[in-house]
C-alpha positions in Angstrom: -6.2 -28.3 -15.6 -4.5 -26.2 -18.2 -4.3 -22.5 -17.4 -7.5 -23.1 -15.4 -8.9 -19.7 -14.5 -7.9 -18.2 -17.8 -9.3 -21.2 -19.7 -12.7 -21.0 -18.0 -12.9 -17.3 -18.9 -12.0 -18.0 -22.5 -14.5 -20.8 -22.7 -17.3 -18.5 -21.5 -16.3 -15.5 -23.6 -15.5 -16.4 -27.2 -14.0 -12.9 -27.7 -11.2 -13.7 -25.4 -10.1 -16.9 -27.2 -6.7 -16.8 -28.7 -5.8 -13.6 -26.9 -3.3 -13.0 -24.1 -5.3 -13.0 -20.9 -4.5 -12.4 -17.2 -7.0 -13.2 -14.5 -6.6 -10.9 -11.5 -5.1 -7.6 -11.0 -5.3 -4.7 -13.4 -3.0 -2.8 -15.8 -1.8 -0.7 -12.8 -2.0 -2.8 -9.7 -2.4 -6.3 -8.2 -1.1 -9.7 -9.0 -1.8 -12.2 -11.8 -3.7 -15.2 -10.5 -3.6 -17.0 -13.8 -2.3 -16.4 -17.3 -3.5 -17.9 -20.6 -1.0 -19.7 -22.8 -1.1 -16.8 -25.2 0.1 -14.5 -22.4 2.7 -17.0 -21.2 4.5 -16.8 -24.6 5.4 -13.2 -23.5 6.8 -14.4 -20.1 3.6 -13.6 -18.1 3.2 -16.0 -15.1 0.9 -16.5 -12.2 2.0 -14.5 -9.0 3.6 -11.9 -11.2 2.9 -8.2 -10.5 0.3 -7.0 -12.9 2.4 -3.9 -13.8 5.2 -6.3 -14.9 2.8 -8.5 -16.9 1.7 -5.3 -18.7 5.3 -4.3 -19.5 6.0 -7.8 -20.9 2.7 -7.9 -22.9 1.2 -4.4 -23.5 -1.8 -5.8 -25.2 -2.7 -8.2 -22.4 -6.3 -8.3 -21.2 -7.0 -8.2 -17.5 -10.1 -10.0 -16.2 -11.6 -9.9 -12.7 -11.6 -13.5 -11.2 -14.9 -15.4 -10.7 -14.0 -17.9 -8.0 -17.5 -19.3 -7.6 -17.5 -20.3 -11.2 -14.1 -21.9 -10.9 -15.2 -23.8 -7.8 -18.3 -25.1 -9.7 -16.1 -26.4 -12.6 -13.6 -27.9 -10.1 -16.4 -29.8 -8.4 -17.4 -31.2 -11.9 -13.9 -32.4 -12.5 -13.5 -33.9 -9.0 -16.8 -35.8 -9.6 -15.2 -37.4 -12.7 -12.1 -38.4 -10.6 -14.3 -40.2 -8.1 -15.9 -42.3 -10.9 -12.4 -43.9 -11.2 -11.1 -44.0 -7.6 -11.8 -42.9 -4.1 -8.2 -42.1 -3.5 -8.2 -38.5 -4.7 -5.9 -35.9 -3.0 -6.9 -32.3 -4.1 -4.0 -29.8 -4.1 -6.0 -26.9 -5.3 -9.1 -26.1 -7.4 -7.3 -27.3 -10.6 -4.9 -30.1 -9.5 -5.1 -33.4 -7.7 -3.2 -36.7 -7.2 -5.1 -39.9 -7.9 -4.0 -43.4 -6.8 -5.4 -45.7 -9.5 -3.7 -48.9 -8.3 -7.2 -50.3 -8.1 -9.8 -48.4 -10.2 -13.5 -48.7 -10.1 -13.9 -49.2 -13.9 -11.3 -52.0 -14.2 -9.3 -50.1 -16.8 -6.1 -52.0 -17.5 -3.5 -49.3 -17.3 -3.0 -45.9 -15.5 -2.0 -44.4 -18.9 -5.4 -45.4 -20.3 -7.2 -44.1 -17.2 -5.6 -40.7 -17.6 -6.6 -40.6 -21.2 -10.2 -41.4 -20.4 -10.4 -38.9 -17.6 -9.0 -36.1 -19.8 -11.5 -37.0 -22.6 -14.4 -37.0 -20.1 -13.3 -33.6 -18.7 -13.3 -32.2 -22.2 -16.7 -33.6 -23.0 -18.3 -32.3 -19.8 -16.6 -29.0 -19.3 -15.1 -28.1 -22.7 -11.7 -27.6 -20.9 -8.4 -29.4 -21.4 -6.4 -31.1 -18.7 -2.9 -32.6 -18.7 -1.7 -35.6 -16.7 1.5 -37.2 -15.4 1.6 -41.0 -14.7 4.3 -42.8 -12.7 5.3 -44.9 -9.7 5.1 -42.1 -7.1 3.7 -38.6 -6.5 6.9 -36.8 -7.3 7.5 -38.4 -10.7 3.8 -38.0 -11.6 3.9 -34.3 -10.8 7.1 -33.7 -12.8 5.6 -35.7 -15.7 2.3 -33.7 -15.6 4.2 -30.5 -16.6 6.1 -32.0 -19.6 3.4 -32.1 -22.3 1.2 -29.2 -21.3 -1.3 -28.1 -22.5 -3.7 -31.0 -23.3 -1.2 -33.8 -23.1 0.1 -36.5 -20.8 3.4 -38.3 -20.0 4.0 -41.7 -18.5 7.3 -42.5 -16.8 7.5 -46.3 -16.6 9.2 -47.9 -13.5 12.2 -49.0 -15.6 12.6 -45.5 -17.1 12.5 -43.6 -13.8 16.2 -43.4 -12.9 17.4 -42.6 -16.4 14.7 -39.9 -16.7 15.7 -38.3 -13.4 19.4 -38.3 -14.3 18.7 -36.3 -17.5 16.2 -34.0 -16.0 17.4 -30.4 -15.6 17.5 -29.4 -12.0 15.1 -26.5 -12.4 12.4 -29.1 -13.6 12.6 -31.0 -10.3 9.3 -30.3 -8.5 10.0 -28.5 -5.2 13.3 -27.0 -6.4 12.5 -23.3 -6.6 14.3 -20.7 -8.6 16.7 -19.7 -5.8 17.6 -23.3 -4.9 18.1 -24.1 -8.6 20.5 -21.1 -8.8 22.4 -22.3 -5.8 22.7 -25.8 -7.2 23.9 -24.5 -10.5 26.6 -22.6 -8.7 27.6 -25.8 -7.0 27.8 -27.6 -10.3 24.5 -29.4 -10.0 22.7 -28.9 -13.3 20.7 -32.1 -13.7 19.8 -35.2 -11.9 23.0 -37.0 -12.7 25.0 -34.2 -11.1 22.7 -34.2 -8.0 23.2 -38.0 -7.7 26.9 -37.5 -7.2 26.4 -35.7 -3.9 26.2 -37.8 -0.8 23.6 -37.2 1.9 26.1 -35.5 4.3 27.0 -32.9 1.7 23.4 -32.2 0.7 22.4 -31.8 4.3 25.3 -29.4 4.9 24.3 -27.2 1.9 20.5 -27.5 2.1 19.6 -28.5 5.6 16.6 -30.8 6.1 15.8 -30.6 2.4 19.0 -32.4 1.7 17.4 -35.8 2.5 14.5 -35.0 0.2 16.8 -34.2 -2.7 18.9 -37.3 -2.0 15.8 -39.5 -2.2 13.9 -38.0 -5.1 16.8 -38.2 -7.6 16.9 -42.0 -6.8 13.2 -42.2 -7.4 12.3 -42.6 -3.7 9.2 -40.7 -2.6 6.9 -42.7 -0.3 4.2 -40.1 0.3 0.8 -41.7 -0.1 -2.2 -40.2 -1.8 -4.2 -38.8 1.1 -7.9 -38.5 0.2 -8.8 -36.6 3.4 -6.2 -33.8 3.5 -6.5 -31.7 6.6 -7.0 -28.0 5.9 -4.3 -26.0 7.6 -5.6 -22.5 7.3 -8.4 -20.2 6.1 -7.5 -16.7 4.9 -8.5 -13.7 2.9 -6.4 -10.8 1.5 -6.7 -7.8 -0.7 -4.3 -5.8 -2.9 -5.3 -2.2 -3.0 -5.7 0.1 -6.1 -3.8 2.8 -4.2 -1.4 2.3 -1.3 -2.8 2.8 2.2 -0.9 5.4 4.1 -2.9 6.0 7.3 -3.9 3.7 10.2 -7.6 4.5 9.9 -7.5 3.4 6.2 -5.8 0.2 7.1 -8.2 -0.6 10.0 -11.2 0.0 7.6 -9.6 -2.3 5.1 -9.1 -5.0 7.7 -12.8 -4.8 8.5 -13.7 -5.5 4.8 -11.2 -8.3 4.6 -12.7 -9.8 7.8 -16.1 -9.9 6.1 -14.7 -12.2 3.4 -12.8 -14.3 5.8 -15.9 -14.8 8.0 -17.8 -16.1 4.9 -15.0 -18.7 4.3 -14.8 -19.7 8.0 -18.6 -20.3 8.1 -18.4 -22.3 4.8 -15.6 -24.4 6.3 -17.4 -24.7 9.6 -14.1 -24.5 11.3 -12.3 -22.8 14.2 -8.7 -21.9 14.8 -6.3 -20.6 17.4 -3.7 -18.7 15.4 -4.5 -15.4 13.8 -2.0 -14.1 11.3 -1.8 -10.6 9.8 -0.1 -10.3 6.4 1.3 -7.0 5.2 3.0 -6.2 1.9 4.5 -2.7 1.6 4.6 -0.6 -1.5 8.1 -1.8 -2.3 6.9 -5.5 -2.1 8.6 -6.1 1.3 6.4 -8.8 3.0 5.8 -9.3 6.7 3.6 -11.6 8.8 2.6 -11.2 12.4 0.8 -13.9 14.4 -0.9 -14.4 17.8 -2.1 -17.7 19.2 -5.2 -17.9 21.4 -5.7 -20.3 24.3 -9.0 -21.5 22.8 -10.1 -22.0 19.2 -12.5 -19.4 17.8 -14.6 -18.6 14.7 -15.8 -15.3 16.2 -15.3 -12.5 13.6 -15.1 -9.7 16.2 -12.4 -11.5 18.2 -10.3 -12.3 15.1 -10.6 -8.8 13.8 -9.7 -7.3 17.2 -6.5 -9.4 17.3 -5.6 -8.5 13.7 -5.9 -4.8 14.6 -3.6 -5.4 17.6 -1.1 -7.0 15.3 -1.3 -4.0 13.0 -0.1 -1.8 15.8 2.9 -4.0 16.8 4.5 -1.9 15.5 2.5 0.4 13.3 3.6 0.2 9.6 6.1 2.9 8.7 5.6 2.6 4.9 2.6 2.6 2.6 0.7 -0.7 2.4 -0.3 -2.3 -0.9 -1.7 -5.6 0.5 -3.3 -6.7 3.7 -4.5 -10.2 4.7 -5.9 -12.1 7.7 -5.7 -15.9 8.1 -6.8 -18.3 10.8 -4.8 -21.4 11.3 -4.1 -24.1 13.9 -7.6 -25.3 13.0 -9.6 -27.6 15.2 -11.6 -27.7 18.4 -8.8 -28.5 20.9 -7.7 -25.8 23.3 -4.2 -25.3 24.5 -3.4 -27.9 27.1 -2.0 -26.7 30.4 0.4 -28.9 32.3 1.3 -29.1 36.0 4.6 -30.3 37.3 4.0 -33.3 39.5 6.0 -33.8 42.8 6.7 -37.4 43.6 7.8 -39.0 46.9 10.8 -41.3 46.6 
Protein backbone atom coordinates (compact mmCIF):
# COMPACT_ATOMS: atom_id res chain seq x y z
CA UNK A 1 0.00 0.00 0.00
CA UNK A 2 1.17 3.54 -0.76
CA UNK A 3 1.94 5.63 2.37
CA UNK A 4 -0.69 3.47 4.03
CA UNK A 5 -1.48 5.15 7.38
CA UNK A 6 -1.21 8.64 5.90
CA UNK A 7 -3.32 7.69 2.87
CA UNK A 8 -6.09 6.30 5.08
CA UNK A 9 -6.16 9.56 7.06
CA UNK A 10 -6.26 11.64 3.89
CA UNK A 11 -9.02 9.46 2.44
CA UNK A 12 -11.17 9.94 5.55
CA UNK A 13 -10.44 13.66 5.95
CA UNK A 14 -10.61 15.60 2.65
CA UNK A 15 -9.04 18.66 4.33
CA UNK A 16 -5.77 16.71 4.64
CA UNK A 17 -5.50 15.78 0.97
CA UNK A 18 -2.57 17.27 -0.87
CA UNK A 19 -0.94 18.44 2.36
CA UNK A 20 2.24 17.17 4.07
CA UNK A 21 1.07 14.79 6.77
CA UNK A 22 2.81 12.71 9.44
CA UNK A 23 1.02 10.00 11.36
CA UNK A 24 2.37 9.62 14.90
CA UNK A 25 4.38 11.87 17.15
CA UNK A 26 3.84 15.59 17.51
CA UNK A 27 5.62 18.82 16.69
CA UNK A 28 7.79 18.43 19.79
CA UNK A 29 8.09 14.69 20.52
CA UNK A 30 7.76 11.16 19.24
CA UNK A 31 8.49 9.35 16.02
CA UNK A 32 6.84 9.47 12.60
CA UNK A 33 4.99 6.20 11.91
CA UNK A 34 4.13 7.16 8.33
CA UNK A 35 4.51 10.19 6.08
CA UNK A 36 2.38 11.26 3.13
CA UNK A 37 4.06 11.69 -0.25
CA UNK A 38 3.65 15.45 0.13
CA UNK A 39 5.77 15.25 3.30
CA UNK A 40 8.30 12.91 1.71
CA UNK A 41 9.19 15.61 -0.82
CA UNK A 42 10.72 17.51 2.12
CA UNK A 43 12.74 14.48 3.25
CA UNK A 44 10.33 13.30 5.96
CA UNK A 45 10.40 9.51 6.42
CA UNK A 46 8.90 6.91 8.73
CA UNK A 47 10.90 6.24 11.92
CA UNK A 48 12.21 9.82 11.84
CA UNK A 49 12.07 11.85 15.04
CA UNK A 50 9.06 14.17 14.91
CA UNK A 51 11.17 17.21 15.83
CA UNK A 52 13.43 16.55 12.82
CA UNK A 53 10.39 16.09 10.57
CA UNK A 54 9.13 19.48 11.73
CA UNK A 55 12.49 21.12 10.98
CA UNK A 56 12.48 19.66 7.48
CA UNK A 57 8.86 20.65 6.88
CA UNK A 58 7.62 23.40 9.25
CA UNK A 59 4.06 23.27 7.85
CA UNK A 60 3.70 19.49 8.35
CA UNK A 61 0.48 18.28 10.01
CA UNK A 62 0.80 15.66 12.76
CA UNK A 63 -2.08 13.19 13.17
CA UNK A 64 -2.62 10.69 15.96
CA UNK A 65 -2.60 7.10 14.56
CA UNK A 66 -5.82 5.06 14.42
CA UNK A 67 -4.54 1.48 14.27
CA UNK A 68 -7.97 -0.15 14.55
CA UNK A 69 -8.98 1.62 11.35
CA UNK A 70 -5.75 0.61 9.58
CA UNK A 71 -6.30 -3.01 10.66
CA UNK A 72 -9.82 -2.97 9.20
CA UNK A 73 -8.55 -1.71 5.84
CA UNK A 74 -5.68 -4.21 5.94
CA UNK A 75 -8.19 -7.04 6.39
CA UNK A 76 -10.15 -5.76 3.38
CA UNK A 77 -7.02 -5.80 1.24
CA UNK A 78 -6.01 -9.25 2.46
CA UNK A 79 -9.46 -10.60 1.57
CA UNK A 80 -8.82 -9.40 -1.99
CA UNK A 81 -5.49 -11.25 -2.07
CA UNK A 82 -7.18 -14.49 -1.04
CA UNK A 83 -9.56 -14.21 -3.99
CA UNK A 84 -6.52 -14.86 -6.20
CA UNK A 85 -4.30 -17.21 -4.17
CA UNK A 86 -4.05 -18.89 -0.78
CA UNK A 87 -0.27 -18.38 -0.77
CA UNK A 88 -0.20 -14.99 0.96
CA UNK A 89 2.63 -14.07 3.34
CA UNK A 90 1.81 -10.86 5.26
CA UNK A 91 4.82 -8.75 6.23
CA UNK A 92 2.87 -5.98 7.96
CA UNK A 93 -0.54 -4.31 7.79
CA UNK A 94 0.32 -2.78 4.42
CA UNK A 95 2.57 -5.29 2.65
CA UNK A 96 2.55 -8.96 1.63
CA UNK A 97 4.11 -11.46 -0.74
CA UNK A 98 1.80 -13.45 -3.04
CA UNK A 99 2.74 -16.60 -4.92
CA UNK A 100 0.50 -16.61 -8.00
CA UNK A 101 2.15 -19.47 -9.87
CA UNK A 102 -1.32 -21.02 -9.73
CA UNK A 103 -4.13 -18.52 -9.25
CA UNK A 104 -7.79 -19.13 -8.47
CA UNK A 105 -9.13 -16.94 -11.27
CA UNK A 106 -7.02 -18.44 -14.03
CA UNK A 107 -5.54 -15.09 -15.02
CA UNK A 108 -2.84 -15.62 -17.63
CA UNK A 109 0.06 -13.57 -16.25
CA UNK A 110 1.30 -12.31 -12.90
CA UNK A 111 1.51 -8.79 -14.34
CA UNK A 112 -2.20 -8.86 -15.16
CA UNK A 113 -3.02 -10.30 -11.72
CA UNK A 114 -1.17 -7.43 -10.03
CA UNK A 115 -3.04 -4.91 -12.17
CA UNK A 116 -6.40 -6.49 -11.31
CA UNK A 117 -5.61 -6.62 -7.59
CA UNK A 118 -4.55 -2.97 -7.52
CA UNK A 119 -7.72 -1.94 -9.37
CA UNK A 120 -9.89 -3.95 -6.98
CA UNK A 121 -8.15 -2.41 -3.95
CA UNK A 122 -8.89 1.05 -5.34
CA UNK A 123 -12.55 0.23 -6.03
CA UNK A 124 -13.15 -1.23 -2.56
CA UNK A 125 -11.01 1.06 -0.39
CA UNK A 126 -10.32 4.21 -2.48
CA UNK A 127 -6.62 3.67 -1.72
CA UNK A 128 -3.73 3.01 -4.10
CA UNK A 129 -1.25 0.15 -4.02
CA UNK A 130 1.97 -0.60 -5.87
CA UNK A 131 3.30 -4.00 -6.92
CA UNK A 132 6.50 -5.72 -7.92
CA UNK A 133 6.42 -8.87 -10.02
CA UNK A 134 9.33 -11.22 -10.62
CA UNK A 135 10.80 -14.71 -10.25
CA UNK A 136 11.56 -14.53 -6.52
CA UNK A 137 10.72 -12.54 -3.38
CA UNK A 138 13.87 -10.41 -3.44
CA UNK A 139 13.37 -9.17 -6.99
CA UNK A 140 9.65 -8.64 -6.45
CA UNK A 141 10.35 -6.53 -3.37
CA UNK A 142 12.92 -4.38 -5.19
CA UNK A 143 10.52 -3.98 -8.13
CA UNK A 144 7.65 -2.91 -5.85
CA UNK A 145 9.54 0.25 -4.85
CA UNK A 146 10.43 1.39 -8.38
CA UNK A 147 7.13 2.89 -9.60
CA UNK A 148 5.55 4.09 -6.37
CA UNK A 149 3.00 5.46 -5.83
CA UNK A 150 0.19 3.69 -7.67
CA UNK A 151 2.37 1.77 -10.10
CA UNK A 152 3.92 -1.60 -10.75
CA UNK A 153 7.06 -3.07 -12.26
CA UNK A 154 7.67 -6.50 -13.75
CA UNK A 155 11.20 -7.92 -13.95
CA UNK A 156 11.09 -10.77 -16.45
CA UNK A 157 13.36 -13.83 -15.93
CA UNK A 158 15.59 -12.90 -18.85
CA UNK A 159 15.92 -9.33 -17.54
CA UNK A 160 16.84 -10.20 -13.96
CA UNK A 161 20.65 -10.39 -14.17
CA UNK A 162 21.03 -7.26 -16.28
CA UNK A 163 18.64 -5.37 -14.01
CA UNK A 164 20.61 -6.38 -10.90
CA UNK A 165 23.94 -5.36 -12.42
CA UNK A 166 22.67 -1.82 -13.08
CA UNK A 167 20.84 -1.45 -9.76
CA UNK A 168 22.49 1.03 -7.33
CA UNK A 169 23.62 -0.82 -4.23
CA UNK A 170 21.45 1.32 -1.95
CA UNK A 171 18.36 0.05 -3.81
CA UNK A 172 19.09 -3.59 -2.95
CA UNK A 173 16.44 -4.68 -0.44
CA UNK A 174 18.15 -5.58 2.83
CA UNK A 175 21.17 -3.35 2.26
CA UNK A 176 20.76 -0.61 4.86
CA UNK A 177 22.29 2.84 4.84
CA UNK A 178 25.36 1.86 6.86
CA UNK A 179 26.05 -1.25 4.76
CA UNK A 180 25.60 0.75 1.55
CA UNK A 181 28.07 3.33 2.89
CA UNK A 182 30.61 0.60 3.65
CA UNK A 183 30.13 -0.97 0.22
CA UNK A 184 30.67 2.41 -1.44
CA UNK A 185 33.94 2.79 0.46
CA UNK A 186 34.96 -0.61 -0.90
CA UNK A 187 34.11 0.46 -4.45
CA UNK A 188 30.79 -1.40 -4.63
CA UNK A 189 28.33 1.09 -6.10
CA UNK A 190 26.00 -1.16 -8.08
CA UNK A 191 25.22 -4.81 -8.71
CA UNK A 192 27.93 -5.15 -11.32
CA UNK A 193 30.55 -4.06 -8.77
CA UNK A 194 29.14 -6.45 -6.18
CA UNK A 195 29.27 -9.32 -8.64
CA UNK A 196 33.05 -8.92 -8.97
CA UNK A 197 33.51 -9.96 -5.33
CA UNK A 198 33.89 -13.65 -4.61
CA UNK A 199 32.18 -15.36 -1.68
CA UNK A 200 35.29 -15.49 0.50
CA UNK A 201 35.85 -11.73 0.28
CA UNK A 202 32.20 -10.91 0.92
CA UNK A 203 32.16 -13.20 3.94
CA UNK A 204 35.32 -11.61 5.28
CA UNK A 205 33.84 -8.11 5.03
CA UNK A 206 30.16 -8.80 5.85
CA UNK A 207 30.11 -12.04 7.84
CA UNK A 208 27.10 -14.31 7.33
CA UNK A 209 25.42 -11.68 5.16
CA UNK A 210 28.17 -12.18 2.59
CA UNK A 211 26.50 -15.32 1.23
CA UNK A 212 23.19 -13.48 0.92
CA UNK A 213 24.79 -10.65 -1.07
CA UNK A 214 26.66 -13.17 -3.23
CA UNK A 215 23.40 -14.93 -4.11
CA UNK A 216 20.99 -12.06 -4.61
CA UNK A 217 23.17 -10.23 -7.13
CA UNK A 218 23.04 -13.46 -9.16
CA UNK A 219 19.24 -13.59 -8.89
CA UNK A 220 19.32 -16.46 -6.39
CA UNK A 221 16.76 -16.22 -3.58
CA UNK A 222 15.00 -19.47 -2.76
CA UNK A 223 12.79 -18.30 0.12
CA UNK A 224 9.24 -19.52 -0.46
CA UNK A 225 6.07 -17.55 0.22
CA UNK A 226 5.01 -18.79 3.65
CA UNK A 227 1.27 -18.31 4.20
CA UNK A 228 1.44 -19.25 7.89
CA UNK A 229 4.20 -17.06 9.25
CA UNK A 230 4.95 -17.71 12.89
CA UNK A 231 4.66 -14.61 15.03
CA UNK A 232 7.92 -14.09 16.89
CA UNK A 233 6.95 -11.47 19.48
CA UNK A 234 4.19 -9.29 20.89
CA UNK A 235 5.05 -5.87 22.25
CA UNK A 236 3.91 -2.40 23.26
CA UNK A 237 5.86 0.79 23.79
CA UNK A 238 5.36 4.48 24.39
CA UNK A 239 7.28 7.67 23.62
CA UNK A 240 6.65 10.24 26.33
CA UNK A 241 5.78 13.90 25.88
CA UNK A 242 8.33 14.74 28.57
CA UNK A 243 11.35 12.66 29.56
CA UNK A 244 10.88 10.49 32.65
CA UNK A 245 13.46 11.27 35.30
CA UNK A 246 12.42 9.22 38.35
CA UNK A 247 11.99 5.50 38.95
CA UNK A 248 8.38 5.89 40.26
CA UNK A 249 7.47 7.68 37.00
CA UNK A 250 9.04 4.87 34.98
CA UNK A 251 7.31 2.12 36.97
CA UNK A 252 3.95 3.86 36.55
CA UNK A 253 4.60 4.14 32.81
CA UNK A 254 5.42 0.42 32.61
CA UNK A 255 2.05 -0.37 34.21
CA UNK A 256 0.22 1.59 31.52
CA UNK A 257 2.29 -0.03 28.75
CA UNK A 258 1.51 -3.45 30.24
CA UNK A 259 -2.22 -2.75 29.92
CA UNK A 260 -1.81 -2.29 26.17
CA UNK A 261 0.45 -5.34 25.90
CA UNK A 262 -2.07 -7.45 27.81
CA UNK A 263 -4.76 -6.55 25.25
CA UNK A 264 -2.48 -7.67 22.43
CA UNK A 265 -1.50 -10.90 24.17
CA UNK A 266 -5.16 -11.75 24.77
CA UNK A 267 -6.02 -10.95 21.15
CA UNK A 268 -3.19 -13.19 19.92
CA UNK A 269 -4.12 -15.92 22.45
CA UNK A 270 -0.44 -16.56 22.95
CA UNK A 271 2.14 -17.15 25.67
CA UNK A 272 5.85 -16.53 25.78
CA UNK A 273 8.97 -17.15 27.86
CA UNK A 274 11.21 -14.18 27.07
CA UNK A 275 10.36 -10.76 28.49
CA UNK A 276 12.27 -7.80 27.05
CA UNK A 277 12.43 -4.26 28.35
CA UNK A 278 13.27 -1.54 25.82
CA UNK A 279 14.68 1.79 26.99
CA UNK A 280 15.50 4.82 24.86
CA UNK A 281 17.25 7.66 26.65
CA UNK A 282 16.73 11.37 26.01
CA UNK A 283 19.80 11.35 23.74
CA UNK A 284 18.28 8.48 21.64
CA UNK A 285 20.70 5.88 23.04
CA UNK A 286 18.80 2.57 22.91
CA UNK A 287 19.12 -0.41 25.26
CA UNK A 288 17.25 -3.69 25.66
CA UNK A 289 17.29 -6.08 28.62
CA UNK A 290 15.75 -9.57 28.60
CA UNK A 291 14.93 -12.42 30.94
CA UNK A 292 13.76 -15.91 29.93
CA UNK A 293 11.37 -17.85 32.15
CA UNK A 294 11.30 -21.61 32.57
CA UNK A 295 7.64 -21.83 31.51
CA UNK A 296 5.65 -19.72 29.00
CA UNK A 297 3.24 -17.20 30.46
CA UNK A 298 0.54 -14.74 29.45
CA UNK A 299 0.05 -13.47 33.00
CA UNK A 300 0.22 -9.68 33.00
CA UNK A 301 1.31 -9.40 36.66
CA UNK A 302 4.24 -11.75 36.11
CA UNK A 303 5.37 -10.02 32.91
CA UNK A 304 5.14 -6.60 34.57
CA UNK A 305 7.03 -7.78 37.66
CA UNK A 306 9.89 -9.04 35.51
CA UNK A 307 9.91 -5.84 33.44
CA UNK A 308 10.30 -3.87 36.66
CA UNK A 309 13.15 -6.12 37.75
CA UNK A 310 14.87 -5.43 34.43
CA UNK A 311 14.35 -1.70 34.95
CA UNK A 312 16.50 -1.90 38.07
CA UNK A 313 19.36 -3.87 36.47
CA UNK A 314 20.80 -1.28 36.68
CA UNK A 315 18.55 1.71 37.25
CA UNK A 316 18.63 4.22 34.36
CA UNK A 317 21.14 6.98 34.90
CA UNK A 318 19.67 9.33 32.29
CA UNK A 319 16.16 10.63 31.51
CA UNK A 320 13.99 8.22 29.52
CA UNK A 321 12.05 9.23 26.39
CA UNK A 322 10.67 5.77 25.48
CA UNK A 323 9.84 2.54 27.29
CA UNK A 324 8.59 -0.74 25.84
CA UNK A 325 7.82 -4.29 26.92
CA UNK A 326 7.71 -7.29 24.60
CA UNK A 327 7.01 -11.00 24.98
CA UNK A 328 8.84 -13.39 22.68
CA UNK A 329 9.86 -17.04 22.46
CA UNK A 330 6.16 -17.63 21.91
CA UNK A 331 4.49 -21.01 22.28
CA UNK A 332 3.43 -23.48 24.93
CA UNK A 333 6.66 -25.44 25.34
CA UNK A 334 8.55 -25.09 28.63
CA UNK A 335 12.33 -25.21 28.80
CA UNK A 336 13.41 -28.81 28.66
CA UNK A 337 15.75 -30.05 31.37
CA UNK A 338 18.30 -32.70 30.52
CA UNK A 339 20.08 -35.25 32.69
CA UNK A 340 23.49 -36.67 31.86
CA UNK A 341 23.18 -40.44 31.51
CA UNK A 342 25.80 -42.85 32.88
CA UNK A 343 26.37 -45.93 30.81
CA UNK A 344 28.10 -49.20 31.67
CA UNK A 345 30.61 -50.35 29.06
